[in-house]
C-alpha positions, 0 to 999 in steps of 0.5 A, a space after each residue: 571479780 574480773 574472771 566471774 564477770 568474764 565468766 558470767 557475761 560469756 555464759 549469758 551469751 549462750 542460748 543453751 545456758 541459763 545463768 542464775 547468778 546475777 551479773 551485778 557485782 554487788 549481788 554475786 560473790 565468787 560462785 557462778 551457778 548455771 544450767 545447761 539446757 537438756 543436761 543434768 547438772 551432774 552430767 555437765 560437771 562430769 563432762 567438764 571434769 573430763 576436760 580438767 575443769 573442776 565444778 560441782 553441783 549445788 547441794 540444795 533441792 534446785 540442782 545447778 552446776 556451780 563454777 568458782 573462778 578464783 586467784 589460781 585461774 586465769 582468764 585463758 582458763 576462763 575462755 577454755 571453759 566457755 568454749 567447753 560449755 558452748 560445745 555441750 549439746 544434748 
């Protein structure tokens, strides 16, 4: 839960990011969904993948970037992901 909270809090602080996953741990699980203003979800995923950050696009009608921190990730990797997303601009 800590890595997901770290990711959600960092994303929520970015004015160009819309976080769609609730902040409450009671209302969210392992997947964090977001949008980056002015960039298609597929573009965001491709840009992150170029930096060895693995994400995906939701398979639903509303397309969002999807990240899923897990046991194999570290706090440092979350910070690196946040830095890369912070630098994504249109």
